[in-house]
Phi, psi and omega in degrees: 000319180297326178294318179294319178295322178295317178297318180296319180295317179294322179296315179298319179295323180297311182289330177293324182281317187259347175059223184294330178297319178294319178296317178298319178298317179296322178296316180297316179296316180297319179297313182293317179294322178299316179297315181297318181294319178291329175296316178296325180284352178081022180273065186296331184289351179256359195258003171291156189304308183292316183297317182291321178299317179295313181297317182296314182294315181292328180280314183295330178267005178063021175289309172055072179293332176089356180284341176227131182204156178291153182255327183274160178296321179294318179297321178293321179296315179299317181296316184288317188269332184254304186291312184290306181296318178296320179295319178298316180299315180291321180297314179295327177294316179297314180298315180297317180295317180296317179298317179296318181297316179296318180297316179296318179297317180296317180294322178299317180290322178296324181277001177082024182261009180286169181230117182242027184295337180263359181287146179226155175073018183255181178245134178247125175252113183262116183103141180227129184226044174067231188298323180295323177289323175299322178296322177299315180297318180295318179295320178296323181286340180275328183283135184294338180289331182241356180295131179094344177287141177290143182247135175237120178266134182236121182209162181249342184257329181291133185279324181224166179306117182285342181222065180298141182091335179252335183208154171272173189212135172231144183230144178210180181284327182215135184289342178266014178283125178301325180296315180295315181294324176294321180294332176283350177084032182295334182297320182257006183289147177280325177213146180230124179247128180245120179211105181238176180273355182231125177295326178297317178294318179299318178297319178296321179294319179300316180293323177293319179295324177299321179292322181283338177053062178293153181281331182283173181279136182247129175235125180240133182256132177240147174281331181256124182295330178293321176294324177297318178294322179296316178298322179295328178294318182281329183225074184295339181282346178267156179258122182244127179248160178224164180293120184257022184299316181293313179299321179295321179298314180294314181298320180292329178288328180277320181231087183307135180098353182299319181296325179292317180298312182295322178298318179295322181292333181264349185286143177261126180145216182283154178096175182289139182219154178277131180231170177236144179222127178273121182288145180291157177299138180085357179293132185216126176190199171231166187295327179296310180294323179294322178300313181296318180296318179297319180293316186288316187269331188231002184053040181246155182241123178286127179238345181197154179219139174232123182291157181299126178082003182257151175260359182262144179253144168257104178271134187051059188296148178293152184301327187279350182296126181284143179247115178232085184069205181088212183214151179239157174238135189213164176249129180200167178278337180223152179286139177292139176289164185304323183254019184298321180251000000 
């Protein structure tokens, strides 16, 4: 018994050290020795390339169709004691190794140890705050602009993927680490959302993202409007939002129902919602004519215009303002298709 345990321990150590290369080497050796032994036994009818491969696979995997078999006693002994038992041992080793590899890979991704640096066209959510973050993921999955895009959640405190099956997950020691953000694939992401429990951390992440210069659109949320303004000063190309609860409270007291209107405009689902549309190159008109066209053709309402290359918005733009490319913001029940205008 001690000899068998010793053999098993050495075998396990061999495969642990050499992995799939060791298993492949053992398969080649077993295949070659099996052929040589049957050759010595005189089983010539089994030794053509195709016939032996077929016989070896069906015997080693214990399928045993029975249409091909050894004729001599020595050949039968070799088949029973070497090919069949050796094949079973190797087959169980392959299955065990494959199961372990898949399990380890799955656990690595669940623990946030995956690497999505080569991923493109996805959404990165930096920071996790329980139910509110789950709501963000749900809203992104409902809107047709982001529906179907792969999601990568990036956090430093969460131990495992908070939404397996709906999003991937990466974990690191600090959310403002360039290495962690690169592993989350911010370089190729279509959109990046930053929402943490600390404005200081959010500001540090914004500065790191500015250094990494991602191609996608970056939106960072701050609880303090002054911190949002500071972040905008350092990174004007990024979009920084702040908690508007106080402003909303005041506005609703002055104009009752304002909070309901704004909530509806931001809500994803049925009813009118605020959208953005990038105008095609060479598009030329004025805001008055564009307003009429949007109302007549799409039942949409123009509410804002930003000229090409500008960071300033014209909200409720005057009719005479010329439109030369750029982007518009509008209210409609459905998003305009890419070639609508």
